[in-house]
C-alpha positions in Angstrom: -13.2 2.0 -11.0 -11.3 -1.3 -11.0 -7.5 -1.4 -11.3 -5.9 -4.8 -10.6 -5.8 -8.4 -11.4 -9.5 -8.3 -12.6 -8.5 -5.7 -15.2 -8.6 -1.9 -15.6 -12.0 -0.5 -16.1 -14.9 1.7 -14.8 -18.2 0.0 -14.2 -21.6 0.2 -12.7 -21.8 -2.4 -9.9 -25.1 -4.0 -9.0 -26.3 -4.9 -5.5 -25.3 -8.5 -6.3 -21.7 -7.2 -6.9 -21.9 -7.8 -10.6 -20.1 -5.4 -12.9 -22.3 -4.1 -15.8 -21.6 -1.5 -18.4 -17.8 -1.8 -18.3 -15.6 0.8 -19.9 -11.9 0.2 -20.4 -9.6 2.8 -18.8 -7.4 4.8 -21.0 -3.9 4.8 -19.5 -1.8 8.0 -19.6 1.5 7.7 -21.4 4.4 7.9 -19.0 5.5 11.1 -20.8 2.1 12.7 -19.9 2.5 12.2 -16.2 3.5 15.1 -14.0 3.9 15.8 -10.3 3.0 13.0 -8.0 2.0 10.7 -10.8 5.3 11.0 -12.6 7.2 10.5 -9.3 5.2 7.4 -8.4 5.8 6.0 -11.9 9.5 6.7 -11.9 10.0 5.1 -8.5 8.0 2.0 -9.6 10.1 1.7 -12.8 13.3 2.3 -11.0 12.5 -0.5 -8.5 11.5 -3.0 -11.2 7.8 -2.9 -10.1 6.3 -3.2 -13.6 2.8 -4.1 -12.5 2.7 -1.1 -10.2 4.0 1.2 -13.0 1.2 -0.2 -15.2 -1.4 0.5 -12.4 -0.1 4.1 -12.0 -0.5 5.0 -15.7 -4.1 3.7 -15.5 -4.8 5.6 -12.3 -3.6 8.8 -13.8 -5.2 8.1 -17.2 -8.7 8.9 -18.5 -11.9 7.3 -17.3 -15.2 7.1 -19.2 -18.3 7.1 -17.0 -20.5 4.1 -17.8 -23.6 6.0 -17.0 -23.2 9.2 -18.9 -20.1 8.6 -21.1 -18.3 11.7 -19.8 -14.6 11.4 -19.9 -12.4 12.6 -17.0 -9.3 11.8 -15.1 -9.8 9.9 -11.9 -7.1 11.9 -10.1 -8.9 15.2 -10.8 -12.3 13.8 -9.8 -10.9 12.3 -6.6 -9.2 15.6 -5.7 -12.3 17.7 -6.4 -14.5 15.3 -4.4 -12.1 15.3 -1.4 -10.9 18.9 -1.4 -11.9 20.4 2.0 -11.9 23.9 0.5 -14.5 23.1 -2.1 
């Protein structure tokens, strides 16, 4: 997943570090954010950090897997993959 100056997308990266099969991220609307995501967004907006606020809505939005086309949220996938109780 890429979020930054190169864009906001999911990709398959080759050994040569080329991005292929890009899928544009689907940002969450600020109203959809809850918990940590909402807090992070509100702080970024409050502090005039518009680029950071934009990054946060993409981070907590939806991702399409370039390999299988399944759609999921990065935050949920990251939590599940890094949950020590799982």
